[in-house]
RODO-2510 file (C-alpha; in nm, 4 decimals, decimal comma):
residues 368
     n   res          X          Y          Z
     1     x    -3,6052     0,7652    -2,0445
     2     x    -3,6458     0,7337    -2,4199
     3     x    -3,3266     0,8168    -2,6039
     4     x    -3,2848     0,8399    -2,9794
     5     x    -2,9401     0,6864    -2,9824
     6     x    -2,7558     0,5203    -3,2691
     7     x    -2,5829     0,1876    -3,2062
     8     x    -2,3249     0,1024    -3,4764
     9     x    -2,2769    -0,2520    -3,3411
    10     x    -2,5540    -0,5060    -3,2846
    11     x    -2,3722    -0,7307    -3,0371
    12     x    -2,0715    -0,7558    -2,8086
    13     x    -1,7460    -0,9286    -2,9037
    14     x    -1,7182    -1,2826    -2,7688
    15     x    -1,4706    -1,3183    -2,4782
    16     x    -1,1205    -1,3673    -2,6128
    17     x    -1,1896    -1,1658    -2,9280
    18     x    -1,1745    -0,7956    -3,0158
    19     x    -1,3500    -0,5621    -3,2585
    20     x    -1,1661    -0,2661    -3,4124
    21     x    -1,3997     0,0337    -3,3687
    22     x    -1,1513     0,2900    -3,5057
    23     x    -0,7895     0,3057    -3,6159
    24     x    -0,5870     0,1564    -3,3303
    25     x    -0,8874     0,1197    -3,0959
    26     x    -1,0123    -0,2305    -3,0098
    27     x    -1,3177    -0,3244    -2,8055
    28     x    -1,3409    -0,6427    -2,5984
    29     x    -1,5625    -0,7750    -2,3212
    30     x    -1,5051    -0,9751    -2,0056
    31     x    -1,7779    -1,1776    -1,8306
    32     x    -1,9349    -1,0632    -1,5041
    33     x    -2,1908    -1,2216    -1,2712
    34     x    -2,5421    -1,0832    -1,2437
    35     x    -2,7813    -0,9217    -1,4865
    36     x    -2,5173    -0,7091    -1,6603
    37     x    -2,3071    -1,0198    -1,7445
    38     x    -2,0241    -0,8194    -1,9062
    39     x    -1,7890    -0,5240    -1,8883
    40     x    -1,6481    -0,3515    -2,1967
    41     x    -1,2722    -0,2970    -2,1995
    42     x    -1,0551    -0,1296    -2,4614
    43     x    -0,7092    -0,1675    -2,6175
    44     x    -0,5220     0,1265    -2,7706
    45     x    -0,2420     0,0459    -3,0150
    46     x     0,0920     0,2186    -2,9582
    47     x     0,3862     0,1460    -3,1924
    48     x     0,4233    -0,2275    -3,1392
    49     x     0,2592    -0,2287    -2,7961
    50     x    -0,0813    -0,1805    -2,6303
    51     x    -0,2483     0,0322    -2,3668
    52     x    -0,5277    -0,1316    -2,1680
    53     x    -0,8273     0,0799    -2,0597
    54     x    -1,0016    -0,0882    -1,7629
    55     x    -0,9263    -0,4480    -1,6729
    56     x    -1,2253    -0,6578    -1,5564
    57     x    -1,2790    -0,8406    -1,2289
    58     x    -0,9925    -0,9772    -1,0210
    59     x    -1,0894    -1,3423    -1,0567
    60     x    -0,9156    -1,6430    -1,2197
    61     x    -1,1612    -1,6562    -1,5108
    62     x    -1,0812    -1,2995    -1,6181
    63     x    -0,7078    -1,3615    -1,5760
    64     x    -0,7349    -1,6607    -1,8115
    65     x    -0,9200    -1,4575    -2,0751
    66     x    -0,6436    -1,1934    -2,0600
    67     x    -0,3778    -1,4602    -2,1112
    68     x    -0,5642    -1,5882    -2,4136
    69     x    -0,5713    -1,2330    -2,5531
    70     x    -0,1972    -1,1879    -2,4923
    71     x    -0,1248    -1,5000    -2,6995
    72     x    -0,3958    -1,4357    -2,9576
    73     x    -0,5424    -1,1048    -3,0697
    74     x    -0,2758    -0,8930    -2,8991
    75     x    -0,0137    -1,0737    -3,1080
    76     x     0,2311    -1,1280    -2,8252
    77     x     0,3012    -0,7539    -2,8080
    78     x     0,3578    -0,6000    -2,4637
    79     x     0,1301    -0,3713    -2,2652
    80     x     0,2870    -0,0264    -2,2263
    81     x     0,0377     0,1174    -1,9776
    82     x    -0,2885     0,0406    -1,7956
    83     x    -0,5510     0,3144    -1,7531
    84     x    -0,8322     0,2610    -1,5034
    85     x    -1,1237     0,5013    -1,5313
    86     x    -1,2189     0,4560    -1,1661
    87     x    -1,1768     0,2356    -0,8620
    88     x    -1,4658    -0,0112    -0,8834
    89     x    -1,3730    -0,3829    -0,8849
    90     x    -1,4812    -0,4569    -1,2427
    91     x    -1,2505    -0,1784    -1,3641
    92     x    -0,9370    -0,2333    -1,1526
    93     x    -0,9630    -0,6041    -1,0729
    94     x    -0,6748    -0,7107    -1,3006
    95     x    -0,4680    -0,3906    -1,2703
    96     x    -0,2028    -0,5462    -1,0480
    97     x    -0,1845    -0,8661    -1,2544
    98     x    -0,1389    -0,6836    -1,5861
    99     x     0,1071    -0,4236    -1,4603
   100     x     0,3105    -0,6959    -1,2882
   101     x     0,3049    -0,9153    -1,6002
   102     x     0,4433    -0,6385    -1,8233
   103     x     0,6160    -0,4182    -1,5628
   104     x     0,4226    -0,1207    -1,6922
   105     x     0,2659     0,1721    -1,5047
   106     x    -0,0924     0,2140    -1,3876
   107     x    -0,2585     0,5474    -1,4704
   108     x    -0,5468     0,6727    -1,2525
   109     x    -0,6688     0,9923    -1,0941
   110     x    -0,5349     1,0410    -0,7435
   111     x    -0,8628     1,0076    -0,5527
   112     x    -0,9621     0,6901    -0,7370
   113     x    -0,6243     0,5249    -0,6826
   114     x    -0,6038     0,5931    -0,3101
   115     x    -0,9686     0,5098    -0,2479
   116     x    -0,9180     0,1778    -0,4274
   117     x    -0,6167     0,1012    -0,2081
   118     x    -0,8089     0,1980     0,1064
   119     x    -1,1080    -0,0202     0,0171
   120     x    -0,8866    -0,3119    -0,0860
   121     x    -0,7282    -0,3012     0,2604
   122     x    -1,0616    -0,2560     0,4398
   123     x    -1,2810    -0,5197     0,5999
   124     x    -1,5986    -0,3231     0,5270
   125     x    -1,6355    -0,2351     0,8952
   126     x    -1,7624     0,1152     0,8161
   127     x    -2,0946    -0,0580     0,7384
   128     x    -2,1098    -0,2486     1,0687
   129     x    -1,9344     0,0030     1,2982
   130     x    -2,1280     0,2514     1,5092
   131     x    -2,1050     0,4875     1,2096
   132     x    -2,2747     0,2339     0,9863
   133     x    -2,5328     0,1472     1,2506
   134     x    -2,6139     0,5137     1,3032
   135     x    -2,6361     0,5775     0,9273
   136     x    -2,8860     0,2970     0,8632
   137     x    -3,0897     0,3618     1,1792
   138     x    -3,1269     0,7268     1,0789
   139     x    -3,2551     0,6054     0,7418
   140     x    -3,5270     0,4074     0,9234
   141     x    -3,3787     0,0594     0,8987
   142     x    -3,4464    -0,2116     1,1577
   143     x    -3,2025    -0,4038     1,3783
   144     x    -3,2625    -0,7092     1,1574
   145     x    -3,1356    -0,5176     0,8558
   146     x    -2,8252    -0,4038     1,0443
   147     x    -2,7489    -0,7680     1,1274
   148     x    -2,7908    -0,8615     0,7583
   149     x    -2,5483    -0,5863     0,6524
   150     x    -2,2948    -0,6957     0,9122
   151     x    -2,3183    -1,0568     0,7965
   152     x    -2,2926    -0,9593     0,4324
   153     x    -1,9702    -0,7649     0,4844
   154     x    -1,8269    -1,0233     0,7225
   155     x    -1,8509    -1,2797     0,4423
   156     x    -1,7383    -1,0510     0,1611
   157     x    -1,4100    -1,2405     0,1005
   158     x    -1,5951    -1,4763    -0,1304
   159     x    -1,7802    -1,2008    -0,3135
   160     x    -1,6676    -1,1514    -0,6743
   161     x    -1,6975    -0,7722    -0,6624
   162     x    -1,4482    -0,7374    -0,3757
   163     x    -1,1526    -0,5142    -0,4572
   164     x    -0,8243    -0,7047    -0,4996
   165     x    -0,4781    -0,5813    -0,4075
   166     x    -0,3763    -0,2731    -0,6014
   167     x    -0,0403    -0,1919    -0,7624
   168     x     0,1928    -0,0231    -0,5132
   169     x     0,2389     0,2841    -0,7305
   170     x     0,0681     0,4757    -1,0090
   171     x     0,0967     0,7743    -1,2413
   172     x    -0,1551     1,0466    -1,1769
   173     x    -0,4158     1,1564    -1,4290
   174     x    -0,5723     1,5019    -1,4005
   175     x    -0,8510     1,6740    -1,5909
   176     x    -0,7106     1,8186    -1,9146
   177     x    -0,4046     1,5909    -1,9303
   178     x    -0,3219     1,4617    -2,2784
   179     x    -0,1837     1,1122    -2,3370
   180     x    -0,0054     1,0554    -2,6678
   181     x    -0,0755     0,6946    -2,7650
   182     x     0,0312     0,5816    -3,1113
   183     x    -0,0754     0,8454    -3,3651
   184     x    -0,3448     0,9984    -3,1468
   185     x    -0,3859     1,2267    -2,8484
   186     x    -0,6318     1,1295    -2,5762
   187     x    -0,7541     1,4065    -2,3430
   188     x    -0,8551     1,3232    -1,9874
   189     x    -1,2042     1,4446    -1,8926
   190     x    -1,2894     1,3987    -1,5248
   191     x    -1,6428     1,3470    -1,3967
   192     x    -1,7759     1,2686    -1,0512
   193     x    -2,0757     1,1346    -0,8622
   194     x    -2,0697     0,7643    -0,9441
   195     x    -1,7149     0,7660    -0,8118
   196     x    -1,5090     1,0565    -0,6785
   197     x    -1,2761     1,1408    -0,9717
   198     x    -1,3762     0,9302    -1,2714
   199     x    -1,1481     0,9674    -1,5777
   200     x    -1,2924     0,9525    -1,9303
   201     x    -1,0727     0,9693    -2,2426
   202     x    -1,1600     1,1766    -2,5488
   203     x    -0,9825     1,1662    -2,8864
   204     x    -1,0787     1,4611    -3,1071
   205     x    -0,9149     1,3172    -3,4212
   206     x    -1,1140     0,9932    -3,3953
   207     x    -1,4276     1,1542    -3,2423
   208     x    -1,4285     0,8848    -2,9716
   209     x    -1,4903     0,9002    -2,5958
   210     x    -1,4123     0,6105    -2,3632
   211     x    -1,6682     0,6910    -2,0957
   212     x    -1,6322     0,4159    -1,8334
   213     x    -1,9378     0,4261    -1,6073
   214     x    -1,9780     0,8047    -1,6290
   215     x    -2,2065     0,7865    -1,9352
   216     x    -2,3941     0,4647    -2,0149
   217     x    -2,6557     0,4353    -2,2918
   218     x    -2,9227     0,2191    -2,1258
   219     x    -2,8728     0,2118    -1,7498
   220     x    -2,7876     0,4942    -1,5117
   221     x    -2,4909     0,4298    -1,2842
   222     x    -2,5430     0,4083    -0,9104
   223     x    -2,4955     0,7433    -0,7331
   224     x    -2,5090     0,6820    -0,3588
   225     x    -2,4285     0,8129    -0,0121
   226     x    -2,2591     0,5579     0,2157
   227     x    -2,1744     0,5466     0,5893
   228     x    -1,8066     0,6364     0,5383
   229     x    -1,9145     0,9860     0,4153
   230     x    -2,2686     1,0302     0,5482
   231     x    -2,3060     1,3980     0,4518
   232     x    -2,1754     1,3608     0,0949
   233     x    -2,3619     1,5163    -0,1983
   234     x    -2,2601     1,2922    -0,4925
   235     x    -2,5679     1,3647    -0,7048
   236     x    -2,4744     1,7347    -0,7132
   237     x    -2,1309     1,6362    -0,8534
   238     x    -2,2964     1,3931    -1,0988
   239     x    -2,5346     1,6554    -1,2377
   240     x    -2,2597     1,9185    -1,2655
   241     x    -2,0355     1,6687    -1,4468
   242     x    -2,3093     1,5978    -1,7000
   243     x    -2,3548     1,9698    -1,7594
   244     x    -1,9841     1,9942    -1,8465
   245     x    -1,9908     1,6854    -2,0707
   246     x    -2,2705     1,8422    -2,2764
   247     x    -1,9960     2,0328    -2,4630
   248     x    -1,8857     1,7037    -2,6266
   249     x    -1,9533     1,6969    -3,0052
   250     x    -2,2722     1,5037    -3,0734
   251     x    -2,1141     1,2901    -3,3486
   252     x    -1,8794     1,1346    -3,0894
   253     x    -1,8769     0,7546    -3,0719
   254     x    -1,9098     0,6767    -2,7002
   255     x    -1,7405     0,3587    -2,5793
   256     x    -1,9053     0,2794    -2,2431
   257     x    -1,8151     0,0211    -1,9822
   258     x    -2,1550    -0,1492    -2,0141
   259     x    -2,4141    -0,1904    -2,2914
   260     x    -2,3199    -0,1162    -2,6551
   261     x    -2,1142     0,1703    -2,8068
   262     x    -2,3424     0,4506    -2,9199
   263     x    -2,3777     0,7945    -3,0753
   264     x    -2,6027     1,0662    -2,9357
   265     x    -2,4115     1,1726    -2,6255
   266     x    -2,5937     1,5023    -2,5732
   267     x    -2,9354     1,3391    -2,5888
   268     x    -2,8236     1,0735    -2,3452
   269     x    -2,6852     1,3304    -2,1018
   270     x    -3,0094     1,5279    -2,1175
   271     x    -3,2040     1,2069    -2,0515
   272     x    -2,9888     1,1260    -1,7474
   273     x    -3,0212     1,4780    -1,6070
   274     x    -3,3970     1,4771    -1,6703
   275     x    -3,4415     1,1363    -1,5076
   276     x    -3,2763     1,2457    -1,1828
   277     x    -3,4718     1,5725    -1,1816
   278     x    -3,7904     1,3668    -1,2181
   279     x    -3,6865     1,1381    -0,9302
   280     x    -3,6227     1,4386    -0,7071
   281     x    -3,9605     1,5935    -0,7881
   282     x    -4,1336     1,2634    -0,7065
   283     x    -3,9506     1,2607    -0,3719
   284     x    -4,0581     1,6192    -0,3007
   285     x    -4,4190     1,5271    -0,3690
   286     x    -4,3931     1,2296    -0,1339
   287     x    -4,2354     1,4397     0,1413
   288     x    -4,5206     1,6917     0,1722
   289     x    -4,5814     1,4889     0,4876
   290     x    -4,2514     1,4111     0,6668
   291     x    -4,0960     1,0817     0,5520
   292     x    -3,7910     0,8695     0,6373
   293     x    -3,5456     0,7582     0,3712
   294     x    -3,6638     0,3945     0,3802
   295     x    -4,0185     0,5046     0,2900
   296     x    -3,8903     0,6578    -0,0341
   297     x    -3,7696     0,3294    -0,1826
   298     x    -4,1062     0,2452    -0,3493
   299     x    -4,0961     0,5923    -0,5081
   300     x    -3,7667     0,5015    -0,6779
   301     x    -3,7807     0,1222    -0,7178
   302     x    -4,0551    -0,1133    -0,8279
   303     x    -3,9739    -0,4414    -0,6511
   304     x    -3,8640    -0,5913    -0,3218
   305     x    -3,4917    -0,5656    -0,2591
   306     x    -3,2451    -0,7983    -0,0880
   307     x    -2,9998    -0,6662     0,1727
   308     x    -2,7324    -0,5613    -0,0750
   309     x    -2,9811    -0,4045    -0,3172
   310     x    -3,1395    -0,2264    -0,0210
   311     x    -2,8007    -0,0785     0,0711
   312     x    -2,7551     0,0595    -0,2812
   313     x    -3,1167     0,1796    -0,3010
   314     x    -3,0946     0,3641     0,0309
   315     x    -2,7705     0,5252    -0,0846
   316     x    -2,9429     0,6492    -0,4004
   317     x    -3,2472     0,7789    -0,2098
   318     x    -3,0260     0,9688     0,0337
   319     x    -2,8195     1,1123    -0,2530
   320     x    -3,1368     1,2598    -0,4031
   321     x    -3,2438     1,3942    -0,0629
   322     x    -2,9060     1,5603    -0,0050
   323     x    -2,9218     1,7450    -0,3360
   324     x    -3,2767     1,8584    -0,2542
   325     x    -3,1506     1,9828     0,0827
   326     x    -2,8706     2,1708    -0,0966
   327     x    -3,1358     2,3334    -0,3178
   328     x    -3,3433     2,4291    -0,0111
   329     x    -3,6377     2,2191    -0,1278
   330     x    -3,6244     1,9624     0,1554
   331     x    -3,5471     2,0071     0,5238
   332     x    -3,4170     1,7312     0,7483
   333     x    -3,5003     1,6862     1,1160
   334     x    -3,3429     1,4373     1,3574
   335     x    -3,6273     1,3181     1,5780
   336     x    -3,6107     1,1849     1,9334
   337     x    -3,6242     0,8273     1,8010
   338     x    -3,2887     0,8862     1,6262
   339     x    -3,4398     0,8781     1,2777
   340     x    -3,4122     1,1512     1,0132
   341     x    -3,7366     1,2796     0,8668
   342     x    -3,7501     1,4814     0,5472
   343     x    -4,0143     1,7408     0,4639
   344     x    -4,0692     1,9428     0,1455
   345     x    -4,0430     2,3173     0,2053
   346     x    -4,0491     2,4802    -0,1400
   347     x    -4,3666     2,6946    -0,1641
   348     x    -4,3510     2,6587    -0,5433
   349     x    -4,3951     2,2791    -0,5265
   350     x    -4,7730     2,2810    -0,6042
   351     x    -4,7034     2,4582    -0,9332
   352     x    -4,4201     2,2212    -1,0302
   353     x    -4,5817     1,8943    -0,9162
   354     x    -4,7122     1,6394    -1,1666
   355     x    -4,7712     1,3214    -0,9602
   356     x    -4,9394     1,1296    -1,2441
   357     x    -4,6690     1,1919    -1,5050
   358     x    -4,3440     1,0629    -1,3550
   359     x    -4,1052     0,8077    -1,5018
   360     x    -4,1973     0,4596    -1,3843
   361     x    -3,9923     0,3438    -1,0824
   362     x    -3,6754     0,1581    -1,1770
   363     x    -3,6814    -0,2195    -1,1388
   364     x    -3,4036    -0,2019    -0,8817
   365     x    -3,0697    -0,0323    -0,8210
   366     x    -2,8063    -0,1228    -1,0805
   367     x    -2,4865    -0,2596    -0,9304
   368     x    -2,2720    -0,0281    -1,1454
***
């Protein structure tokens, strides 16, 4: 996916520091484990106070960085509100700590807030229950893999991406809402697919969008089907969201949750849409002969995957299959062995196919 994007900044702010990207808008980063190594967070100035947009992981290191910011670059001024774009741990991990510290409200969309609370209270048993076992068996996975998944979730208490406790209340964000913060209005734009009701913020006066994980400049966020909603069609919601976001002015400065701020939002959206269309066509070509979901992983990913990566990769493969089923290009059959097999059924496939001209498989699923 080659994008002609413009990056106004060459590097990220060091932890504990901020960069002013526009009047009253400050960019900071918090460290994360793994290949991404960071999340971008944002501060919005509001008449002697701040609003925080996304919070970082719920670990002691991130809490310490926030306390350094309170004393330092935030000038001892209070936080008036916390906005979380969606419910993933790197976005909501410090929500309770910050809102408790300043006794300020949390703002989220309804689905994201309640899903975060449900997951925070969960032991991950939907992966190891009969529902999880059935889901992975139907995807072609072995008993050994099911045992690995069970063990992984059984030991998740020490995993840094586990959701922490959430604030006990929130204020609901809906698509089209306008938040007046300082001298500027920020309009809520809701997308879906990566998470169920992801809130982005757009300021027309500043020509800025805070995009969370909905639009990233280099990587494409994970869009997966999981055992707790085995018939979901998240890639359909993802593609439809990107179609709507194409109305955003192209001179908008996009402030993403990962990678660097950029301009060129329409090109990036077209690249993301085109990439997933290419992945689906490659799957169709592979499924001329019936295939199970597990067999599609080399079509999408270039290297061997560990148990957790395999879980994300299978979720992505199934998401692509479900959208192809919705488009009546793939049919699914449950065989006597209890495994789903997928077969291409579009008679126009030979005309559309280009097996030697696809995007190269991704290195592996991105944990975003």
